[in-house]
C-alpha positions as CSV (number, residue, x, y, z in Angstrom):
1,M,26.5,-3.2,24.5
2,P,26.6,-3.6,20.7
3,E,28.4,-0.9,18.8
4,P,27.6,0.7,15.4
5,L,28.4,-1.8,12.7
6,D,30.5,0.3,10.4
7,G,33.2,-2.2,9.9
8,A,33.8,-5.2,7.7
9,V,31.0,-7.4,6.3
10,R,32.0,-10.2,8.7
11,R,31.2,-8.0,11.7
12,R,27.8,-7.2,10.2
13,V,26.9,-10.8,9.8
14,M,27.9,-11.6,13.4
15,R,25.8,-8.7,14.8
16,R,22.5,-9.5,13.2
17,P,21.6,-12.5,15.3
18,A,22.2,-10.4,18.5
19,V,19.6,-7.9,17.3
20,A,17.2,-10.6,16.3
21,L,17.6,-12.2,19.8
22,A,16.8,-8.8,21.4
23,L,13.4,-8.8,19.6
24,A,12.5,-12.1,21.2
25,L,13.4,-11.2,24.8
26,P,10.6,-9.9,27.1
27,L,9.9,-6.2,27.5
28,A,10.4,-4.7,31.0
29,L,6.7,-4.1,31.5
30,T,5.5,-7.7,30.9
31,G,5.5,-8.4,34.6
32,C,7.4,-11.7,34.1
33,G,10.8,-13.0,33.2
34,D,12.3,-15.9,31.3
35,R,14.7,-17.0,33.9
36,P,14.5,-18.6,37.4
37,G,13.6,-16.0,40.0
38,A,11.5,-13.8,37.8
39,P,7.9,-13.5,39.0
40,A,5.6,-15.9,37.3
41,S,2.5,-13.6,37.4
42,A,1.3,-10.2,38.4
43,E,-0.8,-11.7,41.2
44,D,1.9,-13.9,42.9
45,A,1.7,-12.1,46.2
46,S,-1.2,-11.4,48.5
47,S,-2.3,-7.9,49.3
48,A,-1.3,-8.2,53.0
49,T,1.3,-10.1,55.0
50,P,-0.2,-12.7,57.4
51,P,-0.3,-10.9,60.9
52,A,1.7,-13.7,62.5
53,C,4.5,-13.3,60.0
54,A,4.6,-9.6,60.4
55,K,4.6,-9.8,64.2
56,Q,7.4,-12.4,64.2
57,S,9.6,-10.4,61.8
58,G,9.0,-7.0,63.3
59,S,12.0,-7.2,65.5
60,T,14.1,-9.8,63.6
61,G,14.1,-8.6,60.0
62,A,17.2,-7.2,58.4
63,R,17.4,-3.4,58.4
64,L,16.9,-2.2,54.8
65,A,16.6,1.6,54.8
66,K,15.4,4.7,56.6
67,L,13.1,7.1,54.8
68,D,10.4,9.6,55.6
69,L,7.4,7.7,54.5
70,D,4.7,9.9,56.1
71,G,6.2,13.3,55.3
72,D,6.6,14.3,59.0
73,G,10.3,15.0,58.6
74,A,11.4,12.0,60.7
75,P,12.9,8.8,59.1
76,D,11.0,5.6,59.3
77,P,13.0,2.4,59.5
78,V,12.1,-0.4,57.1
79,S,13.2,-4.0,57.5
80,Y,13.2,-6.9,55.1
81,A,12.2,-10.4,56.1
82,A,13.2,-13.2,53.8
83,P,10.6,-15.9,53.0
84,T,10.2,-18.8,55.4
85,A,7.9,-21.8,55.6
86,G,4.5,-20.3,55.8
87,C,5.6,-16.7,55.5
88,P,6.2,-14.8,52.3
89,A,9.0,-12.3,51.8
90,H,7.8,-9.0,53.2
91,L,8.8,-5.5,54.4
92,V,8.1,-4.3,57.9
93,V,8.1,-0.6,58.9
94,R,7.2,1.4,62.0
95,V,5.5,4.6,60.8
96,A,3.0,7.0,62.4
97,G,3.1,4.9,65.6
98,H,2.1,1.7,64.0
99,V,4.0,-1.4,62.8
100,L,2.9,-2.2,59.2
101,S,4.0,-4.7,56.7
102,A,3.7,-5.4,52.9
103,P,4.6,-8.6,51.0
104,V,7.2,-8.6,48.3
105,S,6.3,-10.4,45.1
106,G,8.7,-12.8,43.5
107,D,11.4,-14.9,45.0
108,L,14.5,-12.7,44.4
109,A,16.3,-11.5,47.5
110,I,16.6,-7.9,48.5
111,S,19.6,-6.3,50.2
112,P,20.3,-2.7,51.5
113,T,22.4,-2.1,48.4
114,G,19.3,-2.4,46.3
115,A,17.2,0.0,48.4
116,A,16.8,3.7,48.0
117,S,14.5,6.5,49.0
118,V,12.7,8.4,46.2
119,A,10.9,11.7,46.4
120,L,8.2,11.6,43.7
121,P,6.9,15.0,42.5
122,G,3.9,16.3,44.4
123,R,3.9,13.5,46.9
124,A,4.3,14.4,50.6
125,G,6.0,11.2,51.8
126,E,8.9,9.5,50.2
127,V,8.6,6.0,48.6
128,L,11.0,3.1,48.9
129,L,12.6,1.8,45.8
130,V,13.9,-1.8,46.1
131,K,15.6,-3.8,43.5
132,A,15.3,-7.6,43.8
133,E,18.4,-8.8,42.0
134,H,19.1,-12.0,40.2
135,P,22.6,-13.4,40.7
136,R,23.2,-14.0,37.0
137,G,22.3,-10.4,36.1
138,G,19.0,-8.5,36.2
139,F,16.6,-7.1,38.7
140,Q,13.0,-6.4,39.3
141,A,12.2,-3.0,40.9
142,H,9.4,-2.3,43.3
143,L,8.0,0.9,44.9
144,F,6.5,0.9,48.4
145,G,4.8,3.8,50.0
146,Y,2.6,4.8,53.0
147,A,-0.8,6.4,52.4
148,D,-4.2,6.4,54.0
149,G,-2.8,4.4,57.0
150,R,-1.5,1.6,54.8
151,F,2.0,0.6,53.8
152,A,1.9,-1.2,50.4
153,E,3.5,-1.7,47.0
154,L,2.5,0.9,44.5
155,R,0.7,-0.8,41.6
156,A,-1.2,0.2,38.5
157,D,-4.5,-1.6,37.8
158,G,-3.5,-4.1,40.5
159,R,-0.3,-5.1,38.7
160,P,3.3,-4.4,39.6
161,L,4.8,-1.4,38.0
162,F,7.9,-3.0,36.6
163,G,8.7,-6.3,35.2
164,F,12.0,-8.2,35.3
165,V,14.8,-6.3,33.6
166,A,17.6,-8.5,32.2
167,T,21.1,-6.9,32.3
168,D,23.3,-9.8,31.2
169,A,22.3,-9.1,27.6
170,M,21.3,-5.7,26.1
171,S,17.7,-6.5,25.2
172,T,15.6,-3.6,26.5
173,P,17.6,-0.6,27.9
174,T,15.3,0.9,30.5
175,A,15.2,3.9,32.9
176,A,12.6,5.4,35.3
177,R,12.6,9.2,35.6
178,C,10.6,11.4,37.9
179,D,8.3,13.5,35.8
180,G,5.2,15.6,36.0
181,D,2.9,14.3,38.8
182,G,4.7,11.0,39.0
183,F,7.3,9.3,36.8
184,A,7.9,8.0,33.3
185,L,9.3,4.7,32.2
186,V,11.6,5.1,29.2
187,Q,12.6,2.0,27.1
188,A,14.6,1.2,24.0
189,R,13.5,-1.6,21.8
190,A,15.2,-3.1,18.9
191,H,14.3,-1.3,15.7
192,E,12.1,-3.0,13.1
193,P,12.8,-4.0,10.4
194,I,16.3,-5.1,11.3
195,G,18.9,-3.3,9.3
196,V,22.6,-3.7,8.8
197,A,23.5,-1.7,11.9
198,A,22.0,-2.2,15.3
199,A,19.4,0.4,16.0
200,W,16.7,1.2,18.6
201,D,13.3,2.8,18.9
202,V,12.7,4.7,22.2
203,F,9.3,4.7,24.0
204,R,8.0,6.7,27.0
205,T,5.1,5.7,29.3
206,A,3.9,8.2,31.8
207,Y,2.5,7.3,35.3
208,S,0.7,9.6,37.6
209,V,0.9,9.0,41.4
210,D,-1.7,9.9,44.0
211,G,-0.8,8.4,47.4
212,N,-0.3,4.8,46.7
213,T,-2.5,4.8,43.6
214,V,-0.7,4.8,40.3
215,T,-2.4,5.4,36.9
216,K,-0.7,4.4,33.8
217,G,-0.8,6.8,30.8
218,E,-0.3,6.2,27.1
219,T,2.9,5.0,25.6
220,H,4.5,7.2,22.9
221,E,7.5,6.7,20.7
222,I,9.9,9.5,21.3
223,A,12.8,8.5,19.0
224,D,13.1,6.2,16.0
225,N,16.0,4.2,14.5
226,V,18.6,5.4,17.0
227,L,22.0,3.9,16.3
228,D,23.9,2.2,19.1
229,H,26.4,5.0,19.7
230,E,23.7,7.6,19.7
231,L,21.7,5.6,22.3
232,H,24.7,5.7,24.6
233,R,25.2,9.4,24.0
234,R,21.6,10.6,24.2
235,Y,20.0,8.0,26.5
236,G,22.8,7.0,28.9
237,D,20.4,6.4,31.7
238,L,18.7,3.7,29.7
239,V,22.0,1.9,29.0
240,R,22.9,2.1,32.7
241,Y,19.4,1.0,33.8
242,D,19.0,4.0,36.1
243,F,15.8,4.0,38.2
244,F,14.9,7.4,39.7
245,R,18.5,8.6,39.8
246,G,17.5,12.2,39.4
247,C,15.0,12.2,42.3
248,L,16.6,10.0,45.0
249,A,16.0,11.6,48.4
250,K,19.2,13.0,50.0
251,R,20.1,12.1,53.5
C-alpha cells in the first residue's frame, strides 16, 4: 500500500507511476478482469445447472458451508462441484426438502475458506458469500440465496454484483457493508488530477435486496482527495478488502 509522499523528491518521482497505473486498472464493478481466470463477461454462465450435472454432483461435491438459507432455523448444507467436461462449476444445496443447484460464473476455484454466511438486513434467509480466488492475488465475490423456491446467484439487472478485485496491487480498495435494506459497495479510486502525494476519492453505491432480486442504486462520492495514511485510518475495511465482515452470520 503506498504511503504519504512527504519525503525526498526522489521518492515522489518513484510514486507517481504507481498512481498513474492505478488509474488504468479496472474498477471492481466492471464485471471482468485483466488477468487469466477473471470472468470474460457478465453472461458467461447459464441461469441453471444442467439437471444431469446437478444430479451427479449432489452426493459427490465438496462440502462448502452450512447456512440457514430458508430462514427455518436449520442449517442447509451447500456443496461445490468443480467444472468437468460438459458440466460447469456449480453449487448444490438441499433446502426445504429439495436438492437445488446454481452455476458459478468464471473459472476460478472456490474453497471452504472462501465461503461465509451473510445475514442481510430485512431478509429472512441467510445468503452464501463465496470468493473465487486467483492464485496470483485477487478474487471475485458472489452471493447466492434461496427465494421463491429457487437457489440462485443474486444479480442486479442480470449482471453479477461484483467484478474481479485485484489484491496484488493497490488499485481499487473495496469493501461491501450491510446497510439499509441491503448492502453498500464502497470503493476508493485514485484521485484526479494526480498530485505529488498519492490520494484517493471514495465512492459508495447502495443495493437493495428483496429475496434474490437486487436493485442497484446511485453512486455517490463520499470523500475526496483522501491521502494514503488517512485511507488506512478511516477506511481500513477497504484496504483489507472486507466483504460483509460486520454482518457475517454467527454459528
